[in-house]
VMD Tcl script that builds the backbone (N, CA, C; Angstrom):
set m [mol new atoms 393]
animate dup $m
set s [atomselect $m all]
$s set {name element resname resid chain x y z} {
  {N N MET 1 A -7.152 -11.527 -12.881}
  {CA C MET 1 A -6.894 -10.930 -11.585}
  {C C MET 1 A -5.712 -9.962 -11.643}
  {N N ASN 2 A -4.830 -10.180 -12.586}
  {CA C ASN 2 A -3.747 -9.242 -12.792}
  {C C ASN 2 A -4.312 -7.843 -13.045}
  {N N ASP 3 A -5.441 -7.766 -13.770}
  {CA C ASP 3 A -6.068 -6.469 -14.048}
  {C C ASP 3 A -6.568 -5.807 -12.764}
  {N N THR 4 A -7.068 -6.591 -11.827}
  {CA C THR 4 A -7.541 -6.053 -10.548}
  {C C THR 4 A -6.383 -5.451 -9.768}
  {N N ILE 5 A -5.278 -6.155 -9.718}
  {CA C ILE 5 A -4.111 -5.654 -9.001}
  {C C ILE 5 A -3.570 -4.403 -9.695}
  {N N ARG 6 A -3.516 -4.421 -11.017}
  {CA C ARG 6 A -3.059 -3.233 -11.752}
  {C C ARG 6 A -3.976 -2.036 -11.492}
  {N N ALA 7 A -5.290 -2.276 -11.476}
  {CA C ALA 7 A -6.241 -1.188 -11.209}
  {C C ALA 7 A -6.058 -0.645 -9.794}
  {N N TYR 8 A -5.808 -1.522 -8.838}
  {CA C TYR 8 A -5.574 -1.127 -7.451}
  {C C TYR 8 A -4.369 -0.190 -7.365}
  {N N PHE 9 A -3.260 -0.575 -8.006}
  {CA C PHE 9 A -2.062 0.252 -7.939}
  {C C PHE 9 A -2.186 1.518 -8.782}
  {N N ALA 10 A -2.906 1.477 -9.873}
  {CA C ALA 10 A -3.141 2.699 -10.656}
  {C C ALA 10 A -3.922 3.702 -9.804}
  {N N ALA 11 A -4.921 3.207 -9.075}
  {CA C ALA 11 A -5.692 4.078 -8.185}
  {C C ALA 11 A -4.798 4.620 -7.067}
  {N N PHE 12 A -3.940 3.779 -6.506}
  {CA C PHE 12 A -3.007 4.233 -5.475}
  {C C PHE 12 A -2.167 5.387 -5.993}
  {N N ASN 13 A -1.554 5.199 -7.161}
  {CA C ASN 13 A -0.678 6.230 -7.714}
  {C C ASN 13 A -1.425 7.502 -8.069}
  {N N ALA 14 A -2.725 7.390 -8.340}
  {CA C ALA 14 A -3.544 8.564 -8.657}
  {C C ALA 14 A -4.103 9.233 -7.399}
  {N N GLY 15 A -3.850 8.639 -6.223}
  {CA C GLY 15 A -4.425 9.174 -4.987}
  {C C GLY 15 A -5.927 8.988 -4.928}
  {N N ASP 16 A -6.417 7.941 -5.580}
  {CA C ASP 16 A -7.852 7.669 -5.731}
  {C C ASP 16 A -8.286 6.560 -4.776}
  {N N THR 17 A -8.590 6.929 -3.535}
  {CA C THR 17 A -8.997 5.939 -2.541}
  {C C THR 17 A -10.248 5.198 -2.979}
  {N N GLU 18 A -11.213 5.894 -3.550}
  {CA C GLU 18 A -12.442 5.226 -4.012}
  {C C GLU 18 A -12.125 4.174 -5.070}
  {N N GLY 19 A -11.186 4.467 -5.948}
  {CA C GLY 19 A -10.766 3.488 -6.952}
  {C C GLY 19 A -10.129 2.270 -6.327}
  {N N MET 20 A -9.344 2.491 -5.271}
  {CA C MET 20 A -8.743 1.364 -4.557}
  {C C MET 20 A -9.836 0.534 -3.886}
  {N N LEU 21 A -10.769 1.215 -3.226}
  {CA C LEU 21 A -11.855 0.512 -2.528}
  {C C LEU 21 A -12.685 -0.325 -3.491}
  {N N ALA 22 A -12.844 0.135 -4.716}
  {CA C ALA 22 A -13.626 -0.608 -5.715}
  {C C ALA 22 A -12.976 -1.947 -6.062}
  {N N CYS 23 A -11.699 -2.078 -5.794}
  {CA C CYS 23 A -10.972 -3.314 -6.091}
  {C C CYS 23 A -11.035 -4.326 -4.950}
  {N N LEU 24 A -11.604 -3.933 -3.806}
  {CA C LEU 24 A -11.571 -4.751 -2.592}
  {C C LEU 24 A -12.904 -5.414 -2.288}
  {N N THR 25 A -12.840 -6.565 -1.608}
  {CA C THR 25 A -14.052 -7.177 -1.071}
  {C C THR 25 A -14.503 -6.356 0.138}
  {N N GLU 26 A -15.753 -6.490 0.526}
  {CA C GLU 26 A -16.271 -5.745 1.684}
  {C C GLU 26 A -15.511 -6.081 2.963}
  {N N ASP 27 A -15.084 -7.348 3.086}
  {CA C ASP 27 A -14.409 -7.802 4.307}
  {C C ASP 27 A -12.900 -7.928 4.126}
  {N N VAL 28 A -12.330 -7.082 3.279}
  {CA C VAL 28 A -10.894 -7.146 2.994}
  {C C VAL 28 A -10.097 -7.144 4.299}
  {N N ALA 29 A -9.071 -7.977 4.340}
  {CA C ALA 29 A -8.135 -8.005 5.467}
  {C C ALA 29 A -6.892 -7.243 5.037}
  {N N HIS 30 A -6.614 -6.134 5.716}
  {CA C HIS 30 A -5.480 -5.287 5.382}
  {C C HIS 30 A -4.410 -5.463 6.450}
  {N N HIS 31 A -3.327 -6.117 6.082}
  {CA C HIS 31 A -2.202 -6.364 6.978}
  {C C HIS 31 A -1.198 -5.242 6.770}
  {N N VAL 32 A -1.114 -4.344 7.725}
  {CA C VAL 32 A -0.267 -3.159 7.626}
  {C C VAL 32 A 1.149 -3.514 8.055}
  {N N ASN 33 A 2.149 -3.020 7.317}
  {CA C ASN 33 A 3.548 -3.230 7.698}
  {C C ASN 33 A 3.763 -2.747 9.130}
  {N N GLU 34 A 4.316 -3.616 9.978}
  {CA C GLU 34 A 4.612 -3.268 11.368}
  {C C GLU 34 A 3.376 -2.843 12.152}
  {N N GLY 35 A 2.189 -3.268 11.714}
  {CA C GLY 35 A 0.968 -2.824 12.386}
  {C C GLY 35 A -0.045 -3.936 12.539}
  {N N GLN 36 A -1.239 -3.543 12.878}
  {CA C GLN 36 A -2.338 -4.468 13.127}
  {C C GLN 36 A -3.078 -4.815 11.836}
  {N N VAL 37 A -3.817 -5.915 11.852}
  {CA C VAL 37 A -4.685 -6.282 10.740}
  {C C VAL 37 A -5.970 -5.471 10.881}
  {N N ARG 38 A -6.378 -4.840 9.794}
  {CA C ARG 38 A -7.628 -4.070 9.760}
  {C C ARG 38 A -8.570 -4.803 8.816}
  {N N VAL 39 A -9.794 -5.021 9.248}
  {CA C VAL 39 A -10.749 -5.773 8.436}
  {C C VAL 39 A -11.883 -4.858 7.997}
  {N N GLY 40 A -12.165 -4.868 6.697}
  {CA C GLY 40 A -13.279 -4.109 6.145}
  {C C GLY 40 A -12.842 -2.858 5.402}
  {N N LYS 41 A -13.682 -2.449 4.466}
  {CA C LYS 41 A -13.387 -1.281 3.642}
  {C C LYS 41 A -13.320 0.012 4.447}
  {N N ALA 42 A -14.135 0.145 5.486}
  {CA C ALA 42 A -14.141 1.382 6.269}
  {C C ALA 42 A -12.782 1.613 6.930}
  {N N LEU 43 A -12.203 0.580 7.521}
  {CA C LEU 43 A -10.894 0.728 8.157}
  {C C LEU 43 A -9.801 0.932 7.123}
  {N N PHE 44 A -9.952 0.313 5.953}
  {CA C PHE 44 A -8.995 0.528 4.878}
  {C C PHE 44 A -9.019 1.991 4.441}
  {N N ALA 45 A -10.212 2.553 4.274}
  {CA C ALA 45 A -10.361 3.957 3.876}
  {C C ALA 45 A -9.777 4.887 4.937}
  {N N GLU 46 A -9.987 4.561 6.203}
  {CA C GLU 46 A -9.426 5.351 7.302}
  {C C GLU 46 A -7.901 5.357 7.243}
  {N N PHE 47 A -7.317 4.189 6.985}
  {CA C PHE 47 A -5.870 4.073 6.846}
  {C C PHE 47 A -5.381 4.921 5.674}
  {N N CYS 48 A -6.074 4.857 4.552}
  {CA C CYS 48 A -5.678 5.641 3.375}
  {C C CYS 48 A -5.713 7.136 3.671}
  {N N ALA 49 A -6.723 7.598 4.384}
  {CA C ALA 49 A -6.821 9.017 4.732}
  {C C ALA 49 A -5.625 9.439 5.584}
  {N N HIS 50 A -5.251 8.608 6.535}
  {CA C HIS 50 A -4.084 8.890 7.365}
  {C C HIS 50 A -2.820 8.965 6.511}
  {N N MET 51 A -2.643 7.995 5.636}
  {CA C MET 51 A -1.455 7.952 4.784}
  {C C MET 51 A -1.389 9.175 3.871}
  {N N GLU 52 A -2.513 9.567 3.297}
  {CA C GLU 52 A -2.538 10.719 2.393}
  {C C GLU 52 A -2.172 12.006 3.127}
  {N N ARG 53 A -2.512 12.080 4.412}
  {CA C ARG 53 A -2.179 13.263 5.207}
  {C C ARG 53 A -0.675 13.318 5.486}
  {N N CYS 54 A -0.058 12.176 5.758}
  {CA C CYS 54 A 1.345 12.142 6.188}
  {C C CYS 54 A 2.351 11.937 5.056}
  {N N TYR 55 A 1.932 11.318 3.969}
  {CA C TYR 55 A 2.876 10.912 2.927}
  {C C TYR 55 A 2.304 11.178 1.531}
  {N N ARG 56 A 3.191 11.461 0.591}
  {CA C ARG 56 A 2.822 11.458 -0.825}
  {C C ARG 56 A 3.735 10.416 -1.471}
  {N N GLU 57 A 3.137 9.388 -2.055}
  {CA C GLU 57 A 3.930 8.280 -2.589}
  {C C GLU 57 A 3.490 7.914 -4.002}
  {N N GLU 58 A 4.484 7.484 -4.770}
  {CA C GLU 58 A 4.232 6.903 -6.087}
  {C C GLU 58 A 5.028 5.611 -6.170}
  {N N LEU 59 A 4.391 4.584 -6.661}
  {CA C LEU 59 A 5.046 3.287 -6.807}
  {C C LEU 59 A 5.489 3.131 -8.257}
  {N N THR 60 A 6.774 2.759 -8.444}
  {CA C THR 60 A 7.320 2.574 -9.786}
  {C C THR 60 A 7.999 1.212 -9.873}
  {N N ASP 61 A 8.462 0.888 -11.069}
  {CA C ASP 61 A 9.187 -0.363 -11.320}
  {C C ASP 61 A 8.373 -1.570 -10.853}
  {N N MET 62 A 7.070 -1.527 -11.132}
  {CA C MET 62 A 6.104 -2.526 -10.673}
  {C C MET 62 A 6.238 -3.835 -11.462}
  {N N VAL 63 A 6.306 -4.933 -10.735}
  {CA C VAL 63 A 6.225 -6.272 -11.317}
  {C C VAL 63 A 5.124 -7.002 -10.558}
  {N N ILE 64 A 4.150 -7.551 -11.295}
  {CA C ILE 64 A 2.997 -8.225 -10.675}
  {C C ILE 64 A 3.010 -9.699 -11.058}
  {N N PHE 65 A 2.742 -10.536 -10.088}
  {CA C PHE 65 A 2.668 -11.980 -10.279}
  {C C PHE 65 A 1.298 -12.462 -9.811}
  {N N VAL 66 A 0.700 -13.403 -10.529}
  {CA C VAL 66 A -0.553 -14.032 -10.107}
  {C C VAL 66 A -0.393 -15.535 -10.312}
  {N N ASN 67 A -0.847 -16.327 -9.324}
  {CA C ASN 67 A -0.722 -17.776 -9.454}
  {C C ASN 67 A -1.677 -18.304 -10.531}
  {N N PRO 68 A -1.477 -19.546 -10.992}
  {CA C PRO 68 A -2.261 -20.069 -12.114}
  {C C PRO 68 A -3.774 -20.076 -11.898}
  {N N ASP 69 A -4.244 -20.298 -10.669}
  {CA C ASP 69 A -5.699 -20.312 -10.463}
  {C C ASP 69 A -6.246 -18.939 -10.039}
  {N N ALA 70 A -5.395 -17.915 -10.097}
  {CA C ALA 70 A -5.787 -16.521 -9.857}
  {C C ALA 70 A -6.440 -16.305 -8.487}
  {N N THR 71 A -5.921 -17.016 -7.481}
  {CA C THR 71 A -6.422 -16.820 -6.120}
  {C C THR 71 A -5.432 -16.061 -5.245}
  {N N ARG 72 A -4.196 -15.927 -5.729}
  {CA C ARG 72 A -3.183 -15.193 -4.976}
  {C C ARG 72 A -2.318 -14.408 -5.939}
  {N N GLY 73 A -1.807 -13.293 -5.449}
  {CA C GLY 73 A -0.941 -12.463 -6.268}
  {C C GLY 73 A 0.098 -11.776 -5.424}
  {N N ALA 74 A 1.056 -11.178 -6.097}
  {CA C ALA 74 A 2.114 -10.438 -5.418}
  {C C ALA 74 A 2.590 -9.333 -6.350}
  {N N ALA 75 A 3.149 -8.298 -5.767}
  {CA C ALA 75 A 3.733 -7.214 -6.534}
  {C C ALA 75 A 4.994 -6.739 -5.836}
  {N N GLU 76 A 5.993 -6.418 -6.644}
  {CA C GLU 76 A 7.218 -5.816 -6.134}
  {C C GLU 76 A 7.349 -4.454 -6.789}
  {N N PHE 77 A 7.838 -3.461 -6.046}
  {CA C PHE 77 A 7.881 -2.106 -6.571}
  {C C PHE 77 A 8.881 -1.270 -5.786}
  {N N ILE 78 A 9.102 -0.056 -6.270}
  {CA C ILE 78 A 9.888 0.941 -5.552}
  {C C ILE 78 A 8.922 2.012 -5.066}
  {N N VAL 79 A 9.014 2.343 -3.780}
  {CA C VAL 79 A 8.209 3.412 -3.191}
  {C C VAL 79 A 9.029 4.700 -3.291}
  {N N ASN 80 A 8.481 5.688 -3.992}
  {CA C ASN 80 A 9.099 7.002 -4.126}
  {C C ASN 80 A 8.200 7.963 -3.374}
  {N N GLY 81 A 8.687 8.497 -2.252}
  {CA C GLY 81 A 7.779 9.265 -1.421}
  {C C GLY 81 A 8.352 10.546 -0.871}
  {N N THR 82 A 7.429 11.333 -0.319}
  {CA C THR 82 A 7.752 12.542 0.424}
  {C C THR 82 A 7.009 12.469 1.746}
  {N N TYR 83 A 7.733 12.717 2.821}
  {CA C TYR 83 A 7.186 12.681 4.172}
  {C C TYR 83 A 6.640 14.071 4.483}
  {N N LEU 84 A 5.322 14.206 4.552}
  {CA C LEU 84 A 4.655 15.501 4.614}
  {C C LEU 84 A 4.382 16.006 6.027}
  {N N VAL 85 A 3.819 15.137 6.861}
  {CA C VAL 85 A 3.379 15.511 8.206}
  {C C VAL 85 A 3.856 14.420 9.162}
  {N N THR 86 A 4.394 14.808 10.310}
  {CA C THR 86 A 4.930 13.840 11.265}
  {C C THR 86 A 3.868 12.814 11.659}
  {N N ASP 87 A 4.236 11.553 11.517}
  {CA C ASP 87 A 3.379 10.430 11.884}
  {C C ASP 87 A 3.742 10.020 13.309}
  {N N ASP 88 A 2.743 9.683 14.114}
  {CA C ASP 88 A 2.945 9.326 15.521}
  {C C ASP 88 A 4.039 8.282 15.698}
  {N N GLY 89 A 4.983 8.573 16.578}
  {CA C GLY 89 A 6.031 7.628 16.916}
  {C C GLY 89 A 7.159 7.540 15.908}
  {N N LEU 90 A 7.143 8.384 14.884}
  {CA C LEU 90 A 8.166 8.348 13.842}
  {C C LEU 90 A 8.932 9.670 13.834}
  {N N PRO 91 A 10.057 9.728 13.132}
  {CA C PRO 91 A 10.825 10.976 13.091}
  {C C PRO 91 A 9.986 12.153 12.583}
  {N N GLU 92 A 10.446 13.361 12.883}
  {CA C GLU 92 A 9.755 14.570 12.468}
  {C C GLU 92 A 9.777 14.717 10.949}
  {N N ALA 93 A 8.633 15.076 10.385}
  {CA C ALA 93 A 8.533 15.304 8.937}
  {C C ALA 93 A 9.005 16.704 8.607}
  {N N LYS 94 A 9.854 16.781 7.577}
  {CA C LYS 94 A 10.359 18.066 7.093}
  {C C LYS 94 A 10.369 18.080 5.570}
  {N N GLY 95 A 9.482 17.311 4.969}
  {CA C GLY 95 A 9.457 17.239 3.508}
  {C C GLY 95 A 10.523 16.327 2.926}
  {N N GLN 96 A 11.063 15.413 3.746}
  {CA C GLN 96 A 12.108 14.501 3.285}
  {C C GLN 96 A 11.557 13.582 2.192}
  {N N THR 97 A 12.433 13.240 1.240}
  {CA C THR 97 A 12.065 12.255 0.229}
  {C C THR 97 A 12.727 10.923 0.575}
  {N N TYR 98 A 12.137 9.868 0.056}
  {CA C TYR 98 A 12.666 8.528 0.297}
  {C C TYR 98 A 12.366 7.642 -0.899}
  {N N HIS 99 A 13.198 6.611 -1.054}
  {CA C HIS 99 A 13.059 5.623 -2.130}
  {C C HIS 99 A 13.430 4.280 -1.523}
  {N N LEU 100 A 12.489 3.346 -1.520}
  {CA C LEU 100 A 12.802 2.045 -0.959}
  {C C LEU 100 A 11.966 0.965 -1.628}
  {N N PRO 101 A 12.516 -0.250 -1.692}
  {CA C PRO 101 A 11.752 -1.351 -2.267}
  {C C PRO 101 A 10.624 -1.765 -1.334}
  {N N GLY 102 A 9.552 -2.241 -1.926}
  {CA C GLY 102 A 8.417 -2.736 -1.166}
  {C C GLY 102 A 7.748 -3.879 -1.903}
  {N N GLY 103 A 6.842 -4.519 -1.223}
  {CA C GLY 103 A 6.096 -5.606 -1.842}
  {C C GLY 103 A 4.729 -5.738 -1.213}
  {N N SER 104 A 3.784 -6.200 -2.001}
  {CA C SER 104 A 2.432 -6.470 -1.509}
  {C C SER 104 A 2.026 -7.869 -1.942}
  {N N PHE 105 A 1.233 -8.495 -1.091}
  {CA C PHE 105 A 0.740 -9.843 -1.346}
  {C C PHE 105 A -0.774 -9.808 -1.229}
  {N N PHE 106 A -1.449 -10.598 -2.051}
  {CA C PHE 106 A -2.900 -10.519 -2.169}
  {C C PHE 106 A -3.554 -11.894 -2.150}
  {N N ASP 107 A -4.723 -11.973 -1.513}
  {CA C ASP 107 A -5.669 -13.055 -1.753}
  {C C ASP 107 A -6.712 -12.466 -2.679}
  {N N LEU 108 A -7.097 -13.223 -3.692}
  {CA C LEU 108 A -8.039 -12.754 -4.697}
  {C C LEU 108 A -9.279 -13.637 -4.682}
  {N N LYS 109 A -10.461 -13.004 -4.758}
  {CA C LYS 109 A -11.714 -13.738 -4.656}
  {C C LYS 109 A -12.773 -13.040 -5.502}
  {N N ASP 110 A -13.363 -13.773 -6.432}
  {CA C ASP 110 A -14.456 -13.246 -7.250}
  {C C ASP 110 A -14.116 -11.919 -7.912}
  {N N GLY 111 A -12.902 -11.814 -8.431}
  {CA C GLY 111 A -12.496 -10.612 -9.147}
  {C C GLY 111 A -12.096 -9.443 -8.267}
  {N N LYS 112 A -11.996 -9.665 -6.954}
  {CA C LYS 112 A -11.659 -8.596 -6.015}
  {C C LYS 112 A -10.492 -9.028 -5.128}
  {N N ILE 113 A -9.902 -8.055 -4.460}
  {CA C ILE 113 A -8.820 -8.311 -3.517}
  {C C ILE 113 A -9.441 -8.533 -2.130}
  {N N ALA 114 A -9.161 -9.707 -1.552}
  {CA C ALA 114 A -9.719 -10.059 -0.241}
  {C C ALA 114 A -8.706 -9.874 0.888}
  {N N ARG 115 A -7.419 -9.812 0.530}
  {CA C ARG 115 A -6.364 -9.564 1.518}
  {C C ARG 115 A -5.259 -8.776 0.849}
  {N N VAL 116 A -4.768 -7.763 1.558}
  {CA C VAL 116 A -3.595 -6.990 1.136}
  {C C VAL 116 A -2.603 -7.022 2.289}
  {N N THR 117 A -1.400 -7.497 2.021}
  {CA C THR 117 A -0.318 -7.480 2.996}
  {C C THR 117 A 0.840 -6.740 2.347}
  {N N THR 118 A 1.292 -5.653 2.962}
  {CA C THR 118 A 2.367 -4.863 2.374}
  {C C THR 118 A 3.564 -4.843 3.312}
  {N N TYR 119 A 4.751 -4.990 2.703}
  {CA C TYR 119 A 6.000 -4.980 3.456}
  {C C TYR 119 A 6.989 -4.002 2.846}
  {N N TYR 120 A 7.734 -3.329 3.708}
  {CA C TYR 120 A 8.897 -2.540 3.317}
  {C C TYR 120 A 9.806 -2.514 4.530}
  {N N ASN 121 A 11.026 -2.077 4.349}
  {CA C ASN 121 A 12.008 -2.067 5.423}
  {C C ASN 121 A 11.870 -0.763 6.204}
  {N N LEU 122 A 11.202 -0.819 7.347}
  {CA C LEU 122 A 10.960 0.371 8.155}
  {C C LEU 122 A 12.270 1.009 8.617}
  {N N ALA 123 A 13.273 0.197 8.981}
  {CA C ALA 123 A 14.560 0.744 9.425}
  {C C ALA 123 A 15.220 1.541 8.299}
  {N N ASP 124 A 15.117 1.064 7.073}
  {CA C ASP 124 A 15.653 1.781 5.911}
  {C C ASP 124 A 14.928 3.114 5.748}
  {N N TRP 125 A 13.597 3.093 5.853}
  {CA C TRP 125 A 12.817 4.326 5.722}
  {C C TRP 125 A 13.222 5.333 6.814}
  {N N ILE 126 A 13.328 4.873 8.060}
  {CA C ILE 126 A 13.702 5.767 9.158}
  {C C ILE 126 A 15.083 6.364 8.909}
  {N N ALA 127 A 16.020 5.555 8.442}
  {CA C ALA 127 A 17.361 6.064 8.151}
  {C C ALA 127 A 17.309 7.145 7.071}
  {N N GLN 128 A 16.493 6.927 6.059}
  {CA C GLN 128 A 16.413 7.907 4.962}
  {C C GLN 128 A 15.789 9.229 5.424}
  {N N VAL 129 A 14.739 9.175 6.214}
  {CA C VAL 129 A 14.098 10.432 6.623}
  {C C VAL 129 A 14.811 11.096 7.802}
  {N N SER 130 A 15.728 10.379 8.438}
  {CA C SER 130 A 16.471 10.934 9.566}
  {C C SER 130 A 17.808 11.526 9.140}
  {N N ALA 131 A 18.216 11.270 7.912}
  {CA C ALA 131 A 19.544 11.724 7.429}
  {C C ALA 131 A 19.604 13.227 7.313}
}
mol reanalyze $m
mol bondsrecalc $m
mol representation Tube
mol addrep $m
């Protein structure tokens, strides 16, 4: 399952939404930081399209953990990004860059990711893009 998580993040860093979707179950539960739970690949793809429009991000310093029975996993990383287009309810985008720690948590099922929960410090991000 470590390979599934690695493939998911490799696709993320490549801007390959289809590659990310290939790592997910059809009914994936996507828990968005500071947002609602989205269920299913279609809503996940919609979220990715929005993110690609507003942000360019690369995740580095990745550490991945998987429990012994390979049903749950976690990853810690640094988000290195550029704020491209103003996102609703957030500060104005002017091409600001940001660097902040983040983490994702996963439920794993039959070789696929069934749940993705991602966290980062939104107040830290706002401070960085508002400076």
